[in-house]
MMTF fields as JSON, N, C-alpha, C and O atoms, coordinates in Angstrom:
{
  "mmtfVersion": "1.0.0",
  "mmtfProducer": "UNKNOWN",
  "numBonds": 323,
  "numAtoms": 324,
  "numGroups": 81,
  "numChains": 1,
  "numModels": 1,
  "chainsPerModel": [1],
  "groupsPerChain": [81],
  "chainIdList": ["A"],
  "bondAtomList": [4, 2, 8, 6, 12, 10, 16, 14, 20, 18, 24, 22, 28, 26, 32, 30, 36, 34, 40, 38, 44, 42, 48, 46, 52, 50, 56, 54, 60, 58, 64, 62, 68, 66, 72, 70, 76, 74, 80, 78, 84, 82, 88, 86, 92, 90, 96, 94, 100, 98, 104, 102, 108, 106, 112, 110, 116, 114, 120, 118, 124, 122, 128, 126, 132, 130, 136, 134, 140, 138, 144, 142, 148, 146, 152, 150, 156, 154, 160, 158, 164, 162, 168, 166, 172, 170, 176, 174, 180, 178, 184, 182, 188, 186, 192, 190, 196, 194, 200, 198, 204, 202, 208, 206, 212, 210, 216, 214, 220, 218, 224, 222, 228, 226, 232, 230, 236, 234, 240, 238, 244, 242, 248, 246, 252, 250, 256, 254, 260, 258, 264, 262, 268, 266, 272, 270, 276, 274, 280, 278, 284, 282, 288, 286, 292, 290, 296, 294, 300, 298, 304, 302, 308, 306, 312, 310, 316, 314, 320, 318],
  "bondOrderList": [1, 1, 1, 1, 1, 1, 1, 1, 1, 1, 1, 1, 1, 1, 1, 1, 1, 1, 1, 1, 1, 1, 1, 1, 1, 1, 1, 1, 1, 1, 1, 1, 1, 1, 1, 1, 1, 1, 1, 1, 1, 1, 1, 1, 1, 1, 1, 1, 1, 1, 1, 1, 1, 1, 1, 1, 1, 1, 1, 1, 1, 1, 1, 1, 1, 1, 1, 1, 1, 1, 1, 1, 1, 1, 1, 1, 1, 1, 1, 1],
  "groupList": [{"groupName": "MET", "atomNameList": ["N", "CA", "C", "O"], "elementList": ["N", "C", "C", "O"], "formalChargeList": [0, 0, 0, 0], "bondAtomList": [1, 0, 2, 1, 3, 2], "bondOrderList": [1, 1, 2], "singleLetterCode": "M", "chemCompType": "L-PEPTIDE LINKING"}, {"groupName": "LEU", "atomNameList": ["N", "CA", "C", "O"], "elementList": ["N", "C", "C", "O"], "formalChargeList": [0, 0, 0, 0], "bondAtomList": [1, 0, 2, 1, 3, 2], "bondOrderList": [1, 1, 2], "singleLetterCode": "L", "chemCompType": "L-PEPTIDE LINKING"}, {"groupName": "PHE", "atomNameList": ["N", "CA", "C", "O"], "elementList": ["N", "C", "C", "O"], "formalChargeList": [0, 0, 0, 0], "bondAtomList": [1, 0, 2, 1, 3, 2], "bondOrderList": [1, 1, 2], "singleLetterCode": "F", "chemCompType": "L-PEPTIDE LINKING"}, {"groupName": "ASN", "atomNameList": ["N", "CA", "C", "O"], "elementList": ["N", "C", "C", "O"], "formalChargeList": [0, 0, 0, 0], "bondAtomList": [1, 0, 2, 1, 3, 2], "bondOrderList": [1, 1, 2], "singleLetterCode": "N", "chemCompType": "L-PEPTIDE LINKING"}, {"groupName": "VAL", "atomNameList": ["N", "CA", "C", "O"], "elementList": ["N", "C", "C", "O"], "formalChargeList": [0, 0, 0, 0], "bondAtomList": [1, 0, 2, 1, 3, 2], "bondOrderList": [1, 1, 2], "singleLetterCode": "V", "chemCompType": "L-PEPTIDE LINKING"}, {"groupName": "TYR", "atomNameList": ["N", "CA", "C", "O"], "elementList": ["N", "C", "C", "O"], "formalChargeList": [0, 0, 0, 0], "bondAtomList": [1, 0, 2, 1, 3, 2], "bondOrderList": [1, 1, 2], "singleLetterCode": "Y", "chemCompType": "L-PEPTIDE LINKING"}, {"groupName": "GLU", "atomNameList": ["N", "CA", "C", "O"], "elementList": ["N", "C", "C", "O"], "formalChargeList": [0, 0, 0, 0], "bondAtomList": [1, 0, 2, 1, 3, 2], "bondOrderList": [1, 1, 2], "singleLetterCode": "E", "chemCompType": "L-PEPTIDE LINKING"}, {"groupName": "ARG", "atomNameList": ["N", "CA", "C", "O"], "elementList": ["N", "C", "C", "O"], "formalChargeList": [0, 0, 0, 0], "bondAtomList": [1, 0, 2, 1, 3, 2], "bondOrderList": [1, 1, 2], "singleLetterCode": "R", "chemCompType": "L-PEPTIDE LINKING"}, {"groupName": "LYS", "atomNameList": ["N", "CA", "C", "O"], "elementList": ["N", "C", "C", "O"], "formalChargeList": [0, 0, 0, 0], "bondAtomList": [1, 0, 2, 1, 3, 2], "bondOrderList": [1, 1, 2], "singleLetterCode": "K", "chemCompType": "L-PEPTIDE LINKING"}, {"groupName": "HIS", "atomNameList": ["N", "CA", "C", "O"], "elementList": ["N", "C", "C", "O"], "formalChargeList": [0, 0, 0, 0], "bondAtomList": [1, 0, 2, 1, 3, 2], "bondOrderList": [1, 1, 2], "singleLetterCode": "H", "chemCompType": "L-PEPTIDE LINKING"}, {"groupName": "ILE", "atomNameList": ["N", "CA", "C", "O"], "elementList": ["N", "C", "C", "O"], "formalChargeList": [0, 0, 0, 0], "bondAtomList": [1, 0, 2, 1, 3, 2], "bondOrderList": [1, 1, 2], "singleLetterCode": "I", "chemCompType": "L-PEPTIDE LINKING"}, {"groupName": "CYS", "atomNameList": ["N", "CA", "C", "O"], "elementList": ["N", "C", "C", "O"], "formalChargeList": [0, 0, 0, 0], "bondAtomList": [1, 0, 2, 1, 3, 2], "bondOrderList": [1, 1, 2], "singleLetterCode": "C", "chemCompType": "L-PEPTIDE LINKING"}, {"groupName": "ASP", "atomNameList": ["N", "CA", "C", "O"], "elementList": ["N", "C", "C", "O"], "formalChargeList": [0, 0, 0, 0], "bondAtomList": [1, 0, 2, 1, 3, 2], "bondOrderList": [1, 1, 2], "singleLetterCode": "D", "chemCompType": "L-PEPTIDE LINKING"}, {"groupName": "SER", "atomNameList": ["N", "CA", "C", "O"], "elementList": ["N", "C", "C", "O"], "formalChargeList": [0, 0, 0, 0], "bondAtomList": [1, 0, 2, 1, 3, 2], "bondOrderList": [1, 1, 2], "singleLetterCode": "S", "chemCompType": "L-PEPTIDE LINKING"}, {"groupName": "THR", "atomNameList": ["N", "CA", "C", "O"], "elementList": ["N", "C", "C", "O"], "formalChargeList": [0, 0, 0, 0], "bondAtomList": [1, 0, 2, 1, 3, 2], "bondOrderList": [1, 1, 2], "singleLetterCode": "T", "chemCompType": "L-PEPTIDE LINKING"}, {"groupName": "ALA", "atomNameList": ["N", "CA", "C", "O"], "elementList": ["N", "C", "C", "O"], "formalChargeList": [0, 0, 0, 0], "bondAtomList": [1, 0, 2, 1, 3, 2], "bondOrderList": [1, 1, 2], "singleLetterCode": "A", "chemCompType": "L-PEPTIDE LINKING"}, {"groupName": "PRO", "atomNameList": ["N", "CA", "C", "O"], "elementList": ["N", "C", "C", "O"], "formalChargeList": [0, 0, 0, 0], "bondAtomList": [1, 0, 2, 1, 3, 2], "bondOrderList": [1, 1, 2], "singleLetterCode": "P", "chemCompType": "L-PEPTIDE LINKING"}, {"groupName": "GLY", "atomNameList": ["N", "CA", "C", "O"], "elementList": ["N", "C", "C", "O"], "formalChargeList": [0, 0, 0, 0], "bondAtomList": [1, 0, 2, 1, 3, 2], "bondOrderList": [1, 1, 2], "singleLetterCode": "G", "chemCompType": "PEPTIDE LINKING"}],
  "groupTypeList": [0, 1, 2, 3, 4, 1, 5, 6, 7, 8, 3, 0, 1, 5, 9, 6, 1, 4, 6, 5, 10, 2, 6, 3, 8, 0, 1, 10, 4, 11, 11, 10, 12, 13, 9, 2, 14, 15, 1, 8, 10, 10, 13, 3, 12, 15, 1, 10, 5, 5, 3, 16, 1, 13, 13, 12, 1, 8, 6, 4, 13, 17, 8, 6, 12, 15, 7, 8, 2, 4, 4, 4, 9, 1, 1, 8, 11, 8, 5, 15, 12],
  "groupIdList": [1, 2, 3, 4, 5, 6, 7, 8, 9, 10, 11, 12, 13, 14, 15, 16, 17, 18, 19, 20, 21, 22, 23, 24, 25, 26, 27, 28, 29, 30, 31, 32, 33, 34, 35, 36, 37, 38, 39, 40, 41, 42, 43, 44, 45, 46, 47, 48, 49, 50, 51, 52, 53, 54, 55, 56, 57, 58, 59, 60, 61, 62, 63, 64, 65, 66, 67, 68, 69, 70, 71, 72, 73, 74, 75, 76, 77, 78, 79, 80, 81],
  "secStructList": [7, 4, 4, 4, 3, 3, 7, 1, 7, 7, 1, 1, 7, 2, 2, 2, 2, 2, 2, 2, 2, 2, 2, 6, 6, 7, 3, 3, 3, 3, 3, 3, 6, 6, 3, 3, 3, 3, 3, 3, 3, 3, 3, 6, 6, 3, 3, 3, 3, 3, 7, 6, 6, 1, 1, 1, 3, 3, 3, 3, 3, 1, 2, 2, 2, 2, 2, 2, 2, 2, 2, 2, 2, 2, 2, 2, 2, 6, 7, 7, 7],
  "xCoordList": [-15.431, -13.999, -13.058, -12.174, -13.42, -12.716, -13.063, -12.715, -13.654, -14.41, -13.36, -13.584, -12.307, -11.247, -10.108, -9.034, -10.229, -9.346, -9.534, -10.583, -8.546, -8.991, -8.038, -6.818, -8.769, -8.103, -8.729, -8.463, -9.59, -10.135, -10.595, -10.762, -10.753, -11.109, -12.289, -12.9, -12.539, -13.684, -14.221, -13.484, -15.571, -15.958, -16.279, -17.397, -15.048, -14.913, -13.709, -12.789, -13.814, -12.826, -11.621, -11.787, -10.517, -9.192, -9.207, -8.98, -9.534, -9.749, -10.596, -10.356, -11.775, -12.822, -12.361, -12.525, -11.69, -11.034, -9.985, -9.878, -9.056, -8.136, -8.653, -8.293, -9.827, -10.42, -11.006, -10.841, -11.772, -12.449, -11.219, -11.554, -9.988, -9.08, -8.614, -8.458, -8.383, -7.702, -8.887, -8.554, -10.008, -11.339, -11.22, -11.085, -11.277, -11.453, -10.184, -10.153, -9.126, -7.879, -7.604, -7.417, -7.633, -7.547, -6.412, -5.479, -6.203, -5.143, -5.371, -6.428, -4.262, -4.36, -3.226, -2.043, -4.002, -3.084, -2.972, -3.936, -2.095, -1.866, -0.644, 0.496, -0.844, 0.571, 0.987, 0.086, 2.015, 2.677, 3.842, 4.825, 3.731, 4.768, 5.108, 6.27, 4.176, 4.081, 4.888, 5.507, 4.94, 5.467, 4.317, 3.821, 3.856, 3.019, 3.357, 4.508, 2.635, 3.023, 1.709, 0.585, 1.964, 0.824, 1.09, 2.207, 0.044, 0.196, -0.969, -2.109, -0.75, -1.673, -1.659, -0.576, -2.799, -2.956, -3.025, -3.864, -2.254, -2.26, -2.822, -3.145, -2.978, -3.511, -3.736, -3.504, -4.2, -4.729, -3.436, -3.58, -1.974, -0.921, 0.153, 1.298, -0.099, 0.86, 0.462, -0.687, 1.324, 1.134, 2.359, 3.494, 2.111, 3.441, 3.029, 1.87, 4.379, 4.298, 5.287, 6.424, 4.75, 5.936, 6.368, 5.599, 7.735, 8.359, 8.794, 9.485, 8.488, 9.1, 10.701, 11.384, 11.246, 12.662, 13.487, 14.537, 12.91, 13.348, 12.838, 11.624, 13.62, 12.995, 12.323, 11.948, 12.114, 11.453, 10.322, 10.372, 9.357, 8.344, 8.953, 9.971, 8.325, 8.668, 7.596, 6.437, 7.815, 6.906, 6.875, 7.899, 5.505, 5.642, 4.615, 3.402, 5.302, 4.454, 4.412, 5.028, 3.81, 3.273, 1.956, 1.851, 0.846, -0.372, 0.086, -0.203, 0.669, 0.725, 1.567, 1.107, 2.644, 3.309, 2.658, 2.729, 2.07, 1.245, -0.085, -0.806, -0.279, -1.67, -0.993, -1.567, 0.146, 0.705, 1.076, 0.688, 1.739, 2.412, 1.045, 1.127, 0.091, -1.31, -1.766, -2.042, -1.789, -2.326, -1.311, -1.774, -0.195, 0.57, 0.47, 0.607, 0.233, -0.104, -1.532, -1.801, -2.429, -3.661, -3.851, -4.575, -2.705, -2.623, -1.902, -2.148, -1.108, -0.506, -0.976, -0.723, -1.792, -2.879, -4.04, -4.776, -4.432, -5.682, -7.082, -8.127, -6.986, -8.109, -9.178, -10.206, -9.006, -10.051, -10.3, -9.6, -11.057, -11.444, -10.856, -11.09],
  "yCoordList": [-19.384, -19.707, -18.251, -18.017, -17.49, -16.091, -15.165, -14.037, -15.232, -14.276, -13.393, -12.188, -13.869, -13.467, -12.976, -12.743, -12.778, -12.637, -11.322, -11.061, -10.521, -9.31, -9.475, -9.53, -9.566, -9.817, -8.943, -9.067, -8.016, -6.892, -5.732, -5.623, -4.989, -3.478, -3.662, -4.729, -2.813, -2.707, -1.353, -0.405, -1.278, 0.163, 0.715, 0.827, 1.014, 1.752, 2.699, 2.567, 3.691, 4.602, 3.811, 2.899, 4.366, 3.747, 3.33, 2.179, 4.456, 4.206, 3.072, 2.259, 3.063, 2.111, 0.576, -0.353, 0.59, -0.666, -1.454, -2.664, -0.123, -0.799, -1.5, -2.595, -0.491, -1.341, -2.734, -3.64, -2.75, -4.003, -4.921, -6.054, -4.931, -5.785, -6.323, -7.525, -5.315, -5.701, -6.468, -7.144, -6.221, -6.829, -8.193, -9.049, -8.451, -9.725, -10.475, -11.529, -9.923, -10.545, -11.469, -12.686, -10.358, -10.808, -11.002, -10.378, -11.773, -12.056, -11.107, -11.044, -10.327, -9.193, -9.85, -10.089, -10.041, -10.577, -9.501, -8.743, -9.14, -8.526, -8.202, -8.434, -7.762, -7.751, -6.251, -5.42, -5.905, -4.609, -4.664, -5.377, -4.057, -4.008, -5.404, -5.791, -6.054, -7.574, -8.445, -9.395, -8.141, -8.969, -9.334, -8.439, -10.692, -11.158, -10.669, -10.936, -10.118, -10.051, -10.131, -9.904, -10.428, -10.979, -10.551, -10.519, -10.23, -9.976, -10.556, -10.546, -11.076, -11.643, -10.85, -10.732, -10.225, -9.864, -10.936, -11.836, -10.821, -12.017, -11.335, -12.205, -10.403, -9.508, -8.186, -7.755, -7.373, -6.037, -5.228, -4.236, -5.603, -4.954, -5.608, -5.168, -6.574, -7.159, -7.886, -8.327, -8.156, -8.788, -9.478, -9.081, -10.497, -11.021, -10.704, -10.614, -10.512, -10.545, -11.165, -11.533, -11.22, -11.975, -10.725, -9.905, -10.77, -9.852, -10.547, -11.541, -10.18, -10.993, -10.872, -11.67, -9.853, -9.985, -10.333, -9.758, -11.342, -12.02, -13.345, -13.479, -14.458, -15.876, -15.957, -17.11, -15.238, -15.61, -14.403, -13.345, -14.762, -14.105, -12.748, -12.945, -11.543, -10.686, -10.195, -10.137, -9.875, -9.319, -7.9, -7.222, -7.326, -5.743, -5.597, -5.788, -5.229, -5.278, -3.792, -2.883, -3.7, -2.177, -1.847, -2.112, -1.162, -1.116, 0.214, 0.041, 1.3, 2.287, 1.82, 1.932, 1.367, 0.746, -0.326, -0.263, -1.232, -2.149, -1.623, -2.257, -0.648, 0.029, 0.874, 0.887, 1.544, 2.326, 1.2, 1.264, 0.356, -0.765, -1.304, -1.487, -1.476, -2.086, -0.79, -0.967, 0.435, 1.466, 1.711, 1.846, 1.713, 1.745, 0.779, 1.134, -0.508, -1.441, -1.579, -2.091, -1.173, -0.726, 0.091, -0.064, 1.246, 2.391, 1.924, 2.379, 1.033, 0.6, -0.269, -0.297, -1.202, -2.246, -1.63, -2.224, -0.257, 0.145, -0.394, -0.367, -0.881, -1.442, -0.841, -1.444, 0.543, 1.184, 2.631, 2.901, 3.452, 4.673, 5.875, 7.041],
  "zCoordList": [3.463, 3.709, 3.739, 4.564, 2.797, 2.739, 3.611, 3.263, 4.675, 5.656, 6.184, 6.293, 6.495, 7.246, 6.36, 6.915, 4.944, 3.989, 3.281, 2.693, 3.337, 2.446, 1.393, 1.554, 0.101, -1.445, -2.417, -3.612, -1.969, -3.029, -2.29, -1.075, -3.099, -2.469, -1.538, -1.487, -0.945, 0.24, -0.067, -0.338, -0.018, -0.032, 1.508, 2.01, 2.094, 3.393, 3.311, 2.504, 4.253, 4.387, 5.267, 6.077, 4.905, 5.568, 6.785, 7.158, 7.58, 9.323, 9.649, 10.541, 8.742, 9.137, 8.98, 9.771, 7.631, 7.161, 8.023, 8.22, 8.588, 9.748, 10.877, 11.309, 11.438, 12.448, 12.382, 13.199, 11.184, 10.801, 10.509, 10.855, 10.041, 9.981, 11.276, 11.487, 12.193, 13.349, 14.495, 15.468, 14.169, 14.861, 14.583, 15.458, 13.174, 12.585, 12.384, 11.749, 12.934, 12.771, 11.535, 11.525, 10.244, 8.837, 8.372, 8.878, 7.452, 6.298, 5.183, 4.555, 4.953, 3.605, 2.802, 3.044, 1.803, 0.233, -0.6, -0.496, -1.434, -2.459, -3.349, -2.945, -4.341, -5.313, -5.158, -5.265, -4.963, -5.229, -6.221, -6.016, -7.067, -8.306, -8.755, -8.885, -8.959, -9.36, -8.424, -8.903, -6.82, -5.916, -4.926, -4.241, -4.825, -4.067, -2.34, -1.995, -1.458, -0.235, 0.598, 0.15, 1.664, 2.92, 4.239, 4.757, 4.75, 6.158, 7.1, 6.637, 8.433, 9.36, 10.572, 11.145, 11.11, 12.173, 13.256, 13.229, 14.054, 15.144, 16.464, 17.272, 16.801, 17.901, 17.654, 16.524, 18.622, 18.551, 18.222, 17.507, 18.749, 18.364, 17.68, 17.782, 17.024, 16.294, 15.188, 15.205, 14.016, 12.912, 12.36, 12.622, 11.608, 10.812, 9.407, 9.0, 8.568, 7.194, 6.313, 6.608, 5.308, 4.127, 3.19, 2.689, 3.076, 2.336, 1.217, 1.439, -0.221, -1.341, -1.347, -1.99, -0.613, -0.977, 0.301, 0.586, 1.059, 2.484, 2.549, 2.398, 2.769, 2.728, 4.235, 4.449, 5.127, 6.406, 6.535, 5.908, 7.419, 7.928, 8.949, 9.613, 8.998, 9.78, 10.852, 10.443, 12.029, 12.877, 12.993, 12.908, 13.224, 13.561, 14.849, 14.759, 16.052, 17.251, 17.703, 17.147, 18.507, 19.107, 18.26, 17.062, 19.129, 18.269, 17.184, 16.0, 17.502, 16.535, 15.253, 14.117, 15.481, 14.489, 13.532, 12.305, 14.183, 13.213, 12.657, 11.887, 13.035, 12.432, 11.242, 10.153, 11.408, 10.333, 9.197, 8.03, 9.64, 8.723, 7.827, 6.612, 8.41, 7.672, 6.641, 5.455, 7.265, 6.436, 4.899, 3.767, 5.195, 4.165, 3.186, 2.015, 3.482, 2.51, 2.109, 1.022, 2.881, 2.301, 0.994, 0.01, 1.439, 0.475, -1.134, -2.251, -0.78, -1.843, -2.547, -3.752, -1.936, -2.738, -3.109, -3.897, -2.579, -3.334, -2.723, -3.372, -1.415, -0.687, -0.247, 0.061, -0.172, 0.348, -0.261, -1.238, 0.106, -0.432, 0.444, 0.128]
}
């Protein structure tokens, strides 16, 4: 049931984890500074995310922008090595 959900630390390097996340179109959930946030990969170059400071979902598109956004959140959530 949780196959495509990243919710705990993985024993992978960040670049490996980013590719894994995009290949499996995963949902990433985490808490940053006591605020819940989540992002969902919708294609190889786009994602949607929940920002706790806003009431709506936002989209990030473009392969490079989407990957940078994911890496920043993986670092903040401490999900990889």
